[in-house]
Residue frames as a rotation matrix with the C-alpha (Angstrom) as fourth column:
MET 1
0.764 -0.291 0.576 -23.93
0.643 0.406 -0.649 54.63
-0.045 0.866 0.498 48.95
GLY 2
0.704 -0.563 -0.433 -20.49
-0.353 -0.806 0.475 56.00
-0.617 -0.182 -0.766 48.52
GLY 3
-0.243 -0.965 0.100 -17.36
-0.287 0.170 0.943 55.93
-0.927 0.200 -0.318 46.46
VAL 4
-0.962 -0.266 -0.064 -17.62
-0.134 0.252 0.958 53.86
-0.239 0.930 -0.278 43.35
GLY 5
-0.392 0.913 0.115 -21.40
0.894 0.408 -0.186 53.13
-0.217 0.030 -0.976 43.79
ALA 6
0.263 0.488 -0.832 -22.13
0.390 -0.843 -0.371 56.81
-0.883 -0.227 -0.412 43.92
ALA 7
-0.490 -0.567 -0.662 -19.93
-0.453 -0.484 0.749 57.59
-0.745 0.666 -0.020 40.89
ALA 8
-0.921 0.241 0.307 -21.76
0.390 0.616 0.685 54.84
-0.024 0.750 -0.661 38.84
ALA 9
-0.033 0.993 -0.117 -25.19
0.895 -0.022 -0.445 56.21
-0.445 -0.119 -0.888 39.93
ILE 10
0.216 0.070 -0.974 -24.28
-0.133 -0.986 -0.100 59.76
-0.967 0.151 -0.203 38.81
ALA 11
-0.797 -0.518 -0.311 -22.90
-0.366 0.005 0.930 58.44
-0.480 0.856 -0.194 35.54
VAL 12
-0.644 0.673 0.364 -26.15
0.753 0.643 0.144 56.55
-0.137 0.367 -0.920 34.88
ILE 13
0.303 0.826 -0.476 -28.14
0.681 -0.537 -0.498 59.63
-0.667 -0.173 -0.725 35.54
ASN 14
-0.139 -0.445 -0.885 -25.91
-0.414 -0.786 0.460 61.79
-0.900 0.430 -0.075 33.34
CYS 15
-0.952 -0.249 0.180 -26.08
0.018 0.539 0.842 59.26
-0.306 0.805 -0.508 30.56
THR 16
-0.301 0.915 0.267 -29.83
0.930 0.344 -0.132 59.04
-0.212 0.209 -0.955 30.67
GLY 17
0.349 0.403 -0.846 -30.17
0.302 -0.903 -0.305 62.84
-0.887 -0.149 -0.437 30.68
ASN 18
-0.473 -0.657 -0.588 -27.84
-0.425 -0.414 0.805 63.16
-0.772 0.630 -0.083 27.68
LEU 19
-0.918 0.161 0.362 -29.70
0.359 0.723 0.590 60.49
-0.167 0.672 -0.722 25.79
ALA 20
0.082 0.992 -0.095 -33.10
0.899 -0.115 -0.422 62.11
-0.430 -0.050 -0.901 26.42
GLY 21
0.189 -0.050 -0.981 -31.69
-0.108 -0.994 0.030 65.49
-0.976 0.100 -0.193 25.43
PHE 22
-0.798 -0.547 -0.252 -30.49
-0.337 0.058 0.940 64.02
-0.500 0.835 -0.230 22.21
MET 23
-0.864 0.431 0.262 -33.54
0.503 0.704 0.500 62.00
0.031 0.564 -0.825 21.30
SER 24
-0.230 0.860 -0.455 -36.37
0.581 -0.254 -0.774 64.18
-0.781 -0.442 -0.441 22.50
PRO 25
-0.272 0.155 -0.950 -36.16
-0.584 -0.811 0.035 66.69
-0.765 0.564 0.311 19.55
TYR 26
-0.899 -0.086 -0.429 -36.21
-0.419 0.456 0.785 63.87
0.128 0.886 -0.446 17.06
VAL 27
-0.727 0.683 -0.074 -39.21
0.674 0.690 -0.264 62.19
-0.129 -0.242 -0.962 18.72
ILE 28
-0.086 0.694 -0.715 -41.14
0.233 -0.683 -0.692 65.48
-0.969 -0.226 -0.103 18.99
GLY 29
-0.498 -0.201 -0.844 -40.20
-0.712 -0.461 0.530 66.23
-0.495 0.864 0.086 15.29
PHE 30
-0.979 0.143 -0.144 -41.39
0.033 0.813 0.581 62.83
0.200 0.564 -0.801 14.21
LEU 31
-0.464 0.858 -0.218 -44.70
0.786 0.286 -0.549 63.21
-0.408 -0.426 -0.807 16.09
LYS 32
-0.124 0.381 -0.916 -45.23
-0.190 -0.915 -0.355 66.65
-0.974 0.130 0.185 14.65
ASP 33
-0.770 -0.131 -0.624 -44.56
-0.631 0.020 0.775 65.38
-0.089 0.991 -0.098 11.05
ALA 34
-0.911 0.409 -0.058 -46.96
0.388 0.894 0.224 62.40
0.144 0.182 -0.973 11.72
THR 35
-0.261 0.881 -0.395 -49.70
0.932 0.124 -0.341 64.37
-0.251 -0.458 -0.853 13.21
GLY 36
-0.073 0.146 0.987 -49.24
0.630 -0.760 0.159 67.96
0.773 0.633 -0.036 12.12
GLN 37
0.748 0.440 0.497 -49.42
-0.146 -0.622 0.770 69.22
0.647 -0.648 -0.401 15.65
LEU 38
-0.362 -0.919 0.157 -46.99
-0.427 0.014 -0.904 69.70
0.829 -0.395 -0.397 18.52
LEU 39
0.242 0.645 0.725 -49.55
-0.936 -0.042 0.349 68.57
0.256 -0.763 0.593 21.05
PRO 40
0.889 0.023 -0.456 -48.58
-0.043 0.999 -0.033 64.76
0.455 0.049 0.889 20.78
GLY 41
0.072 -0.992 -0.100 -45.01
0.325 0.118 -0.938 65.63
0.943 0.035 0.331 21.60
MET 42
-0.435 -0.101 0.895 -45.87
-0.667 -0.631 -0.396 67.68
0.605 -0.769 0.208 24.59
ILE 43
0.640 0.747 0.180 -48.13
-0.708 0.481 0.518 64.91
0.300 -0.458 0.837 25.79
MET 44
0.625 -0.534 -0.569 -45.25
0.274 0.833 -0.481 62.49
0.731 0.145 0.667 25.44
LEU 45
-0.426 -0.829 0.362 -42.98
0.002 -0.401 -0.916 64.76
0.905 -0.390 0.173 27.45
ALA 46
-0.068 0.490 0.869 -45.64
-0.914 -0.381 0.143 65.09
0.401 -0.784 0.473 30.19
CYS 47
0.903 0.399 -0.162 -46.12
-0.322 0.875 0.362 61.40
0.286 -0.275 0.918 30.45
ALA 48
0.242 -0.891 -0.385 -42.44
0.376 0.452 -0.809 60.88
0.894 0.051 0.444 30.69
LEU 49
-0.568 -0.405 0.717 -42.24
-0.413 -0.614 -0.673 63.35
0.712 -0.678 0.181 33.66
VAL 50
0.384 0.752 0.536 -45.19
-0.894 0.156 0.420 61.72
0.232 -0.640 0.732 35.37
LEU 51
0.817 -0.129 -0.562 -43.59
0.093 0.991 -0.092 58.23
0.569 0.023 0.822 34.96
ALA 52
-0.228 -0.973 -0.040 -40.36
0.258 -0.020 -0.966 59.55
0.939 -0.231 0.256 36.44
ALA 53
-0.360 0.193 0.913 -42.16
-0.816 -0.540 -0.207 61.04
0.453 -0.819 0.351 39.36
VAL 54
0.787 0.617 0.023 -44.03
-0.566 0.706 0.426 57.66
0.246 -0.348 0.905 39.97
ILE 55
0.459 -0.644 -0.612 -40.67
0.337 0.764 -0.551 55.78
0.822 0.047 0.568 39.90
VAL 56
-0.576 -0.721 0.384 -39.05
-0.124 -0.388 -0.913 58.16
0.808 -0.574 0.134 42.29
LEU 57
0.011 0.611 0.792 -42.01
-0.968 -0.191 0.161 57.93
0.249 -0.769 0.589 44.72
ALA 58
0.870 0.266 -0.415 -42.09
-0.215 0.962 0.166 54.14
0.444 -0.055 0.894 44.40
MET 59
0.088 -0.929 -0.360 -38.37
0.356 0.367 -0.860 54.04
0.930 -0.052 0.363 45.13
LEU 60
-0.526 -0.125 0.841 -38.78
-0.610 -0.634 -0.475 56.36
0.593 -0.763 0.257 48.22
ALA 61
0.483 0.793 0.371 -41.61
-0.850 0.322 0.417 54.10
0.211 -0.517 0.830 49.53
ALA 62
0.774 -0.190 -0.604 -39.51
0.076 0.975 -0.210 51.02
0.629 0.116 0.769 49.10
ARG 63
-0.280 -0.959 0.049 -36.53
0.146 -0.093 -0.985 52.57
0.949 -0.268 0.166 50.78
LYS 64
-0.275 0.253 0.928 -38.62
-0.858 -0.499 -0.119 53.58
0.433 -0.829 0.354 53.82
THR 65
0.765 0.610 0.207 -39.97
-0.636 0.664 0.394 50.06
0.103 -0.433 0.895 54.32
ALA 66
0.527 -0.605 -0.597 -36.47
0.220 0.775 -0.592 48.40
0.821 0.181 0.542 53.94
């Protein structure tokens, strides 16, 4: 991937990171208000990280077979 495709991929990654950085405090705050604890928010963040790792590994496996 080069040129325009690489620029678009970088833009999507940047956009996703910015959106997550904006929304995460609100979601964690909502979960803390709803439950009275920070643990559900931390579990949500951990699940998001695990999901991201699974997606990356799946993409790597698909790339190796292609």
